[in-house]
C-alpha positions as a Markdown table, in Angstrom:
| # | Residue | x | y | z |
|---|---|---|---|---|
| 1 | Met | 0.1 | 0.5 | 0.0 |
| 2 | Ala | 2.5 | 2.6 | 0.7 |
| 3 | Ala | 5.3 | 1.9 | -1.9 |
| 4 | Ala | 4.3 | 3.9 | -4.5 |
| 5 | Leu | 4.1 | 7.1 | -1.6 |
| 6 | Ile | 8.0 | 5.8 | -0.9 |
| 7 | Ser | 9.1 | 5.6 | -4.0 |
| 8 | Ala | 8.2 | 9.1 | -4.5 |
| 9 | Ala | 9.7 | 10.5 | -1.4 |
| 10 | Leu | 13.0 | 8.6 | -2.5 |
| 11 | Leu | 13.5 | 11.7 | -4.6 |
| 12 | Leu | 14.2 | 14.0 | -1.4 |
| 13 | Leu | 16.0 | 11.6 | 0.4 |
| 14 | Pro | 20.3 | 11.7 | 0.2 |
| 15 | Ala | 22.0 | 9.0 | -1.2 |
| 16 | Ala | 23.9 | 6.8 | 1.3 |
| 17 | His | 26.9 | 7.4 | 2.5 |
| 18 | Ser | 30.1 | 4.7 | 2.9 |
| 19 | Phe | 29.9 | 5.3 | 6.7 |
| 20 | Ala | 30.0 | 2.0 | 9.2 |
| 21 | Pro | 26.8 | 2.5 | 11.6 |
| 22 | Pro | 27.5 | 4.1 | 14.6 |
| 23 | Thr | 29.1 | 2.2 | 18.0 |
| 24 | Thr | 26.7 | 3.4 | 20.4 |
| 25 | Ser | 22.8 | 4.0 | 20.4 |
| 26 | Leu | 21.4 | 7.0 | 18.8 |
| 27 | Cys | 18.1 | 5.9 | 20.0 |
| 28 | Tyr | 16.1 | 7.2 | 22.8 |
| 29 | Gly | 16.9 | 5.7 | 26.5 |
| 30 | Ser | 13.8 | 3.5 | 27.7 |
| 31 | Lys | 13.5 | 4.2 | 31.3 |
| 32 | Ile | 11.4 | 1.2 | 31.2 |
| 33 | Ser | 11.2 | -2.1 | 34.3 |
| 34 | Gln | 14.3 | -4.7 | 34.1 |
| 35 | His | 11.3 | -6.5 | 34.1 |
| 36 | His | 9.5 | -7.8 | 30.6 |
| 37 | His | 6.4 | -9.6 | 31.0 |
| 38 | Leu | 2.9 | -9.3 | 29.5 |
| 39 | His | 0.8 | -9.6 | 32.2 |
| 40 | Gln | -1.8 | -6.9 | 33.9 |
| 41 | Ile | 0.5 | -3.8 | 32.8 |
| 42 | Lys | -1.0 | -0.7 | 34.1 |
| 43 | Arg | -1.2 | 2.2 | 31.5 |
| 44 | Lys | 0.2 | 5.8 | 32.7 |
| 45 | Glu | -1.1 | 7.8 | 30.2 |
| 46 | Ser | 1.2 | 11.2 | 31.8 |
| 47 | Ser | 4.5 | 10.0 | 30.7 |
| 48 | Tyr | 3.8 | 10.2 | 27.3 |
| 49 | Thr | 2.4 | 14.0 | 26.6 |
| 50 | Thr | 6.4 | 15.2 | 26.4 |
| 51 | Leu | 7.3 | 12.9 | 24.1 |
| 52 | His | 8.3 | 12.7 | 19.8 |
| 53 | Leu | 5.0 | 12.9 | 17.6 |
| 54 | Tyr | 6.0 | 8.7 | 17.2 |
| 55 | Asn | 8.0 | 8.0 | 20.1 |
| 56 | Lys | 5.0 | 7.3 | 22.2 |
| 57 | Phe | 3.8 | 4.6 | 19.3 |
| 58 | His | 7.1 | 2.8 | 20.1 |
| 59 | Glu | 7.6 | 3.5 | 23.0 |
| 60 | Tyr | 3.9 | 3.0 | 24.2 |
| 61 | Ala | 3.9 | -1.1 | 23.1 |
| 62 | Trp | 6.9 | -1.9 | 24.4 |
| 63 | Glu | 6.4 | -0.7 | 27.8 |
| 64 | Lys | 3.2 | -3.9 | 27.6 |
| 65 | Met | 6.8 | -6.1 | 27.9 |
| 66 | His | 8.8 | -3.7 | 30.0 |
| 67 | Tyr | 11.7 | -4.2 | 27.7 |
| 68 | Asn | 14.6 | -2.2 | 28.7 |
| 69 | Asp | 17.2 | -0.8 | 26.5 |
| 70 | Glu | 19.8 | -1.7 | 28.8 |
| 71 | Ser | 19.0 | -5.8 | 29.2 |
| 72 | Ser | 21.3 | -6.2 | 26.7 |
| 73 | Asp | 20.6 | -10.0 | 27.5 |
| 74 | Val | 17.5 | -9.2 | 26.0 |
| 75 | Ser | 18.0 | -7.5 | 22.9 |
| 76 | Thr | 18.2 | -10.1 | 19.4 |
| 77 | Val | 19.8 | -7.4 | 17.3 |
| 78 | Pro | 23.3 | -7.0 | 16.3 |
| 79 | Asp | 25.2 | -4.3 | 18.0 |
| 80 | Asn | 25.5 | -3.5 | 14.1 |
| 81 | Leu | 21.9 | -3.1 | 13.7 |
| 82 | Lys | 20.1 | -1.4 | 16.6 |
| 83 | Ser | 20.7 | 2.0 | 15.3 |
| 84 | Asn | 22.2 | 3.9 | 12.1 |
| 85 | Lys | 21.7 | 7.1 | 10.6 |
| 86 | Ser | 21.5 | 9.7 | 7.7 |
| 87 | Pro | 22.2 | 13.0 | 7.0 |
| 88 | Val | 19.1 | 14.9 | 5.3 |
| 89 | Lys | 20.2 | 16.9 | 1.9 |
| 90 | Gly | 21.1 | 20.5 | 3.0 |
| 91 | Ser | 20.1 | 20.8 | 6.3 |
| 92 | Asp | 21.9 | 19.5 | 9.7 |
| 93 | Asn | 19.4 | 17.0 | 10.6 |
| 94 | Asn | 19.8 | 13.2 | 10.4 |
| 95 | Val | 16.9 | 10.1 | 10.1 |
| 96 | Val | 17.8 | 8.0 | 12.8 |
| 97 | Ala | 16.6 | 4.3 | 12.7 |
| 98 | Cys | 16.4 | 2.9 | 16.0 |
| 99 | Ile | 15.5 | -1.3 | 15.4 |
| 100 | Arg | 14.4 | -3.3 | 18.6 |
| 101 | Ser | 13.8 | -7.5 | 19.2 |
| 102 | Met | 13.7 | -10.1 | 21.5 |
| 103 | Ser | 12.3 | -13.4 | 21.2 |
| 104 | Glu | 12.2 | -14.1 | 25.2 |
| 105 | Phe | 9.3 | -13.0 | 27.6 |
| 106 | Arg | 9.9 | -13.7 | 31.4 |
| 107 | Asn | 6.7 | -14.3 | 33.3 |
| 108 | Pro | 8.3 | -13.7 | 37.1 |
| 109 | Asp | 5.1 | -14.1 | 38.5 |
| 110 | Ala | 4.5 | -17.3 | 36.8 |
| 111 | Thr | 5.1 | -20.7 | 39.2 |
| 112 | Ser | 6.0 | -22.6 | 36.3 |
| 113 | Asn | 7.1 | -22.5 | 32.6 |
| 114 | Ala | 8.6 | -18.9 | 33.6 |
| 115 | Asn | 9.9 | -18.3 | 30.4 |
| 116 | Val | 7.1 | -20.2 | 28.1 |
| 117 | Glu | 5.3 | -17.1 | 26.6 |
| 118 | Ala | 2.5 | -17.1 | 23.8 |
| 119 | Leu | 4.4 | -14.8 | 22.3 |
| 120 | Arg | 7.2 | -15.8 | 20.0 |
| 121 | Leu | 9.3 | -12.3 | 18.5 |
| 122 | Ala | 8.6 | -8.9 | 19.0 |
| 123 | Arg | 10.4 | -6.2 | 17.1 |
| 124 | Ser | 9.9 | -2.7 | 15.7 |
| 125 | Ala | 12.2 | -0.4 | 13.3 |
| 126 | Phe | 11.6 | 2.9 | 14.5 |
| 127 | Leu | 12.7 | 6.2 | 11.8 |
| 128 | Glu | 12.6 | 9.5 | 13.1 |
| 129 | Thr | 14.0 | 12.8 | 11.7 |
| 130 | Gln | 15.9 | 14.6 | 14.2 |
| 131 | Thr | 17.5 | 17.7 | 14.7 |
| 132 | Asp | 21.5 | 18.3 | 15.1 |
| 133 | Ser | 20.5 | 18.7 | 19.4 |
| 134 | Ser | 18.5 | 14.9 | 19.0 |
| 135 | Glu | 15.3 | 16.6 | 19.2 |
| 136 | Ala | 12.1 | 15.4 | 16.9 |
| 137 | Leu | 11.7 | 17.5 | 13.4 |
| 138 | Glu | 7.6 | 17.7 | 12.9 |
| 139 | Ser | 7.5 | 19.1 | 9.8 |
| 140 | Pro | 5.7 | 18.3 | 6.4 |
| 141 | Met | 8.8 | 17.6 | 4.7 |
| 142 | Ala | 10.0 | 15.4 | 7.5 |
| 143 | Ile | 10.5 | 11.3 | 7.7 |
| 144 | His | 8.9 | 9.2 | 10.8 |
| 145 | Val | 8.3 | 5.4 | 10.4 |
| 146 | Leu | 6.9 | 2.8 | 12.9 |
| 147 | Asn | 6.9 | -0.4 | 12.0 |
| 148 | Phe | 6.1 | -3.0 | 14.9 |
| 149 | Val | 5.3 | -6.7 | 14.8 |
| 150 | Leu | 4.6 | -9.3 | 17.2 |
| 151 | Phe | 4.7 | -12.7 | 16.5 |
| 152 | Pro | 2.7 | -15.8 | 17.9 |
| 153 | Gln | 3.6 | -18.7 | 18.8 |
| 154 | Thr | 3.7 | -21.3 | 16.0 |
| 155 | Glu | 3.4 | -24.1 | 18.2 |
| 156 | Leu | 0.6 | -23.8 | 20.6 |
| 157 | Arg | -1.7 | -26.7 | 20.4 |
| 158 | Asp | -5.3 | -27.4 | 22.4 |
| 159 | Ala | -4.4 | -29.9 | 25.0 |
| 160 | Ser | -7.1 | -32.0 | 25.0 |
| 161 | Ser | -7.3 | -32.5 | 20.9 |
| 162 | Gly | -4.2 | -31.9 | 20.4 |
| 163 | Ala | -4.9 | -29.4 | 17.6 |
| 164 | His | -2.9 | -26.6 | 16.4 |
| 165 | Val | -3.8 | -23.1 | 17.4 |
| 166 | Gly | -3.7 | -20.4 | 15.3 |
| 167 | Leu | -3.3 | -16.6 | 16.5 |
| 168 | Pro | -3.2 | -13.4 | 14.2 |
| 169 | Ile | 0.6 | -11.5 | 14.0 |
| 170 | Phe | -0.3 | -8.4 | 15.3 |
| 171 | Gly | 1.0 | -5.7 | 12.5 |
| 172 | Ala | 1.1 | -1.4 | 12.6 |
| 173 | Asp | 3.0 | 0.8 | 10.2 |
| 174 | Ile | 2.6 | 4.6 | 11.0 |
| 175 | Val | 4.6 | 6.7 | 7.6 |
| 176 | Ser | 4.6 | 9.9 | 7.3 |
| 177 | Leu | 6.3 | 11.4 | 4.4 |
| 178 | Pro | 8.1 | 14.3 | 3.0 |
| 179 | Gly | 5.3 | 16.5 | 1.4 |
| 180 | Asn | 2.8 | 16.0 | 4.4 |
| 181 | Lys | 1.8 | 12.3 | 3.5 |
| 182 | His | 1.0 | 9.7 | 6.4 |
| 183 | Leu | -0.2 | 6.4 | 6.2 |
| 184 | Val | -1.6 | 4.2 | 8.4 |
| 185 | Ala | -2.4 | 0.5 | 8.9 |
| 186 | Leu | -3.3 | -1.5 | 12.0 |
| 187 | Asp | -4.3 | -4.9 | 12.1 |
| 188 | Phe | -4.5 | -8.9 | 13.3 |
| 189 | Gln | -2.8 | -10.3 | 10.5 |
| 190 | Pro | -4.2 | -13.6 | 9.5 |
| 191 | Val | -1.6 | -16.4 | 9.6 |
| 192 | Leu | -4.2 | -19.3 | 8.2 |
| 193 | Pro | -6.1 | -17.8 | 5.1 |
| 194 | Leu | -9.8 | -16.5 | 6.1 |
| 195 | Asn | -13.0 | -16.2 | 3.5 |
| 196 | Asn | -13.2 | -12.6 | 3.4 |
| 197 | Glu | -15.8 | -12.8 | 0.7 |
| 198 | Val | -18.2 | -13.6 | 3.1 |
| 199 | Glu | -17.1 | -11.4 | 6.0 |
| 200 | Ser | -19.4 | -13.2 | 8.6 |
| 201 | Ser | -17.3 | -16.5 | 8.2 |
| 202 | Ala | -14.3 | -15.2 | 8.5 |
| 203 | Lys | -13.2 | -16.3 | 12.4 |
| 204 | Leu | -9.4 | -14.4 | 12.7 |
| 205 | Phe | -9.5 | -15.5 | 16.2 |
| 206 | Pro | -10.2 | -19.5 | 17.7 |
| 207 | Glu | -13.0 | -20.0 | 19.2 |
| 208 | Gln | -12.3 | -19.8 | 22.8 |
| 209 | Tyr | -11.6 | -16.3 | 22.0 |
| 210 | Ser | -14.4 | -14.9 | 20.3 |
| 211 | His | -14.9 | -12.8 | 22.5 |
| 212 | Leu | -11.8 | -10.5 | 21.8 |
| 213 | Glu | -12.5 | -10.8 | 18.1 |
| 214 | Thr | -16.3 | -9.1 | 18.8 |
| 215 | Lys | -14.6 | -6.4 | 20.4 |
| 216 | Leu | -11.8 | -5.9 | 17.9 |
| 217 | Leu | -15.2 | -5.9 | 15.2 |
| 218 | Ala | -16.4 | -3.1 | 17.3 |
| 219 | Ile | -12.6 | -0.8 | 17.5 |
| 220 | His | -12.6 | -1.4 | 13.6 |
| 221 | Ala | -15.9 | 0.6 | 13.5 |
| 222 | Lys | -15.9 | 2.9 | 16.0 |
| 223 | Tyr | -12.8 | 4.1 | 13.4 |
| 224 | Gln | -13.3 | 3.2 | 10.3 |
| 225 | Lys | -16.7 | 2.9 | 9.9 |
| 226 | Gly | -19.2 | 5.8 | 10.0 |
| 227 | Ser | -22.3 | 5.8 | 12.7 |
| 228 | Asp | -24.9 | 6.2 | 9.8 |
| 229 | Asp | -24.6 | 7.0 | 6.2 |
| 230 | Ala | -24.3 | 10.2 | 6.7 |
| 231 | Thr | -21.5 | 10.1 | 9.2 |
| 232 | Asp | -18.1 | 10.1 | 7.6 |
| 233 | Pro | -15.7 | 7.6 | 9.8 |
| 234 | Leu | -13.0 | 9.1 | 11.9 |
| 235 | Leu | -10.2 | 7.6 | 9.9 |
| 236 | Ala | -11.7 | 7.3 | 5.9 |
| 237 | Trp | -10.3 | 3.6 | 4.1 |
| 238 | Gly | -7.2 | 4.4 | 2.6 |
| 239 | Gly | -8.4 | 2.8 | -0.9 |
| 240 | Asp | -8.0 | -0.8 | -2.5 |
| 241 | Ile | -5.5 | -3.0 | -1.3 |
| 242 | Pro | -3.1 | -4.8 | -3.9 |
| 243 | Pro | -4.4 | -8.2 | -4.8 |
| 244 | Gln | -1.4 | -10.0 | -3.8 |
| 245 | Ala | -1.3 | -8.6 | 0.0 |
| 246 | Leu | -5.0 | -8.9 | 0.7 |
| 247 | Arg | -4.1 | -12.3 | 1.6 |
| 248 | Trp | -2.2 | -10.3 | 4.7 |
| 249 | Phe | -5.0 | -8.6 | 6.2 |
| 250 | Ser | -7.8 | -9.1 | 8.1 |
| 251 | Pro | -11.5 | -7.7 | 8.0 |
| 252 | Tyr | -10.5 | -5.3 | 10.8 |
| 253 | Ala | -7.5 | -4.3 | 9.2 |
| 254 | Leu | -7.4 | -0.4 | 9.8 |
| 255 | Trp | -5.5 | 1.7 | 6.8 |
| 256 | Thr | -6.0 | 4.5 | 5.9 |
| 257 | Arg | -4.0 | 7.7 | 4.5 |
| 258 | Leu | -3.9 | 11.8 | 5.6 |
| 259 | Ser | -2.3 | 14.9 | 3.7 |
| 260 | Asp | -4.6 | 17.9 | 4.8 |
| 261 | Glu | -3.3 | 20.7 | 6.4 |
| 262 | Asn | -4.7 | 19.0 | 10.2 |
| 263 | Ala | -2.8 | 15.2 | 9.7 |
| 264 | Ile | 0.1 | 15.7 | 12.2 |
| 265 | Gln | -2.6 | 16.7 | 14.8 |
| 266 | Thr | -4.9 | 13.8 | 13.8 |
| 267 | Val | -1.8 | 11.7 | 13.5 |
| 268 | Ser | -1.3 | 12.9 | 17.6 |
| 269 | Thr | -5.2 | 12.0 | 18.3 |
| 270 | Thr | -7.5 | 9.6 | 16.4 |
| 271 | Val | -4.4 | 7.4 | 15.1 |
| 272 | Trp | -3.2 | 7.5 | 18.7 |
| 273 | Asp | -6.6 | 6.9 | 20.4 |
| 274 | Ala | -6.9 | 3.7 | 17.4 |
| 275 | Tyr | -3.2 | 2.5 | 17.6 |
| 276 | Lys | -3.7 | 2.4 | 22.1 |
| 277 | Glu | -7.2 | 0.1 | 21.8 |
| 278 | Tyr | -5.4 | -2.2 | 19.0 |
| 279 | Val | -1.9 | -2.4 | 21.0 |
| 280 | Asp | -4.3 | -3.1 | 24.1 |
| 281 | Leu | -6.8 | -5.6 | 22.9 |
| 282 | Tyr | -3.4 | -7.8 | 21.2 |
| 283 | Phe | -2.0 | -8.3 | 24.3 |
| 284 | Glu | -5.8 | -9.1 | 26.2 |
| 285 | Leu | -5.9 | -11.4 | 23.5 |
| 286 | Met | -2.2 | -12.8 | 25.1 |
| 287 | Asn | -3.1 | -12.7 | 28.3 |
| 288 | Ala | -5.9 | -14.7 | 27.7 |
| 289 | Val | -3.5 | -17.3 | 25.9 |
| 290 | Gln | -1.3 | -16.9 | 28.0 |
| 291 | Thr | -3.6 | -18.0 | 31.1 |
| 292 | Asp | -4.2 | -20.6 | 29.2 |
| 293 | Leu | -1.1 | -22.6 | 28.5 |
| 294 | Asp | -0.3 | -21.9 | 32.4 |
| 295 | Asp | -3.4 | -23.8 | 33.6 |
| 296 | Gly | -2.8 | -26.4 | 30.6 |
| 297 | Lys | -5.7 | -26.1 | 28.5 |
| 298 | Leu | -2.7 | -25.2 | 26.0 |
| 299 | Glu | 0.7 | -26.3 | 25.5 |
| 300 | Ile | 3.6 | -25.6 | 23.5 |
| 301 | Lys | 4.5 | -29.1 | 21.5 |
| 302 | Leu | 6.9 | -29.1 | 18.5 |
| 303 | Ser | 5.5 | -31.2 | 15.7 |
| 304 | Gly | 6.6 | -32.1 | 12.2 |
| 305 | Glu | 6.3 | -28.8 | 9.8 |
| 306 | Glu | 4.4 | -30.7 | 7.2 |
| 307 | Asn | 1.9 | -31.1 | 9.7 |
| 308 | Asn | 2.0 | -27.2 | 11.4 |
| 309 | Ser | -0.2 | -25.4 | 9.2 |
| 310 | Val | 0.2 | -22.2 | 11.4 |
| 311 | Leu | 4.3 | -22.5 | 10.9 |
| 312 | Ser | 3.9 | -22.7 | 7.3 |
| 313 | Gly | 1.3 | -19.5 | 7.7 |
| 314 | Gln | 4.0 | -17.7 | 9.5 |
| 315 | Arg | 6.7 | -18.7 | 7.0 |
| 316 | Glu | 5.0 | -17.7 | 4.5 |
| 317 | Tyr | 4.3 | -14.0 | 5.5 |
| 318 | Leu | 8.0 | -13.2 | 6.2 |
| 319 | Glu | 9.0 | -14.5 | 2.3 |
| 320 | Tyr | 6.2 | -12.5 | 1.3 |
| 321 | Arg | 7.4 | -9.5 | 3.6 |
| 322 | Arg | 11.3 | -9.9 | 2.4 |
| 323 | Ile | 10.4 | -9.9 | -1.1 |
| 324 | Asn | 7.7 | -7.3 | -1.3 |
| 325 | Asp | 8.8 | -4.6 | 1.7 |
| 326 | Pro | 8.2 | -1.2 | 0.4 |
| 327 | Ala | 10.3 | 0.1 | 2.9 |
| 328 | Arg | 13.6 | -1.4 | 0.8 |
| 329 | Pro | 14.5 | 1.4 | -1.3 |
| 330 | Met | 13.8 | 3.8 | 1.4 |
| 331 | Leu | 16.2 | 2.0 | 3.6 |
| 332 | Gln | 18.9 | 1.2 | 1.6 |
| 333 | Arg | 18.9 | 5.3 | 0.0 |
| 334 | Leu | 19.5 | 5.8 | 3.9 |
| 335 | Tyr | 21.7 | 3.4 | 5.5 |
| 336 | Gly | 22.9 | 1.5 | 2.0 |
| 337 | Lys | 22.6 | -1.7 | 0.5 |
| 338 | Asp | 24.2 | -3.9 | 2.7 |
| 339 | Trp | 22.2 | -2.1 | 6.0 |
| 340 | Ala | 19.1 | -2.6 | 4.8 |
| 341 | Glu | 19.0 | -6.3 | 3.7 |
| 342 | Glu | 20.6 | -8.0 | 6.8 |
| 343 | Leu | 18.1 | -5.4 | 8.9 |
| 344 | Ile | 15.4 | -7.3 | 6.4 |
| 345 | Asp | 16.7 | -10.4 | 6.4 |
| 346 | Gly | 17.9 | -10.4 | 9.4 |
| 347 | Val | 15.8 | -8.6 | 12.1 |
| 348 | Leu | 12.6 | -7.5 | 10.5 |
| 349 | Phe | 11.5 | -10.6 | 9.2 |
| 350 | Pro | 14.1 | -13.3 | 10.1 |
| 351 | Thr | 13.2 | -17.0 | 9.0 |
| 352 | Ile | 12.1 | -19.4 | 11.2 |
């Protein structure tokens, strides 16, 4: 969806320089607790009031897992990929990239299986145009990008039947590009194919979590559908999704484009509210799954790859994204081909 606008923005970007990635992080230091788990995270609304445009989106999601940038044992990002910067043509500004990923989720309250969690992987790529004093530049000509994805376990089984349990991937793309162009896509992306032609028959969640799918339906309708035919939605539908990408969109995808004079304000308010509701619900789902794991209703049990449609679905998703990532040209232009390809293949969409 974003490919055309990203390609157009490349004309305004500098060519990649041959300098090596910095040896120290350029990213904002996280002040989050060193305990990183899923259960019962309390929201602290006041802590987001002074953060920059997309940094509050970035930190809100990671705080749910109590991630700490200084916990080196948690991060799965190689040191050379954790951050990078590229100068903006004709200014003292830089486009700074901050990369996070972790695959171990501990629950200090669990009495057993303390390192077995509903999540398999969490990772994000956060790009921000910063001034020479490392302040975010909020301008219609600035680049700000957040790509945040949560991957659930692929080996979840119903303890009674032994059947695999397929859970959706959480995906968030919030992109601001030069020319006051803003793209937003939030979704619980299906791992198993859905029948999207008949929305009522498309069951994204396993039956035991259907009440949460009902909540997702209501959240989506709140932002993407008007209260009646005469009322505009809070966030207008962003246009047709390419046929080859439909496989990875649910009926609850929130997809919009913003380009009016109030676009940045809309991102900071309406999109921010929608993002929090989508993130909160996904962690509510993960907490419900974790509770069922702790209670023995679900189990993690390895199986032959040929018998696991959930594993196959995640692999197909990762392969599709590796090949078709619309951010590839922008990352190559900003940070060089080698760094961009290593990031895409090794961190953002790693093979499993």
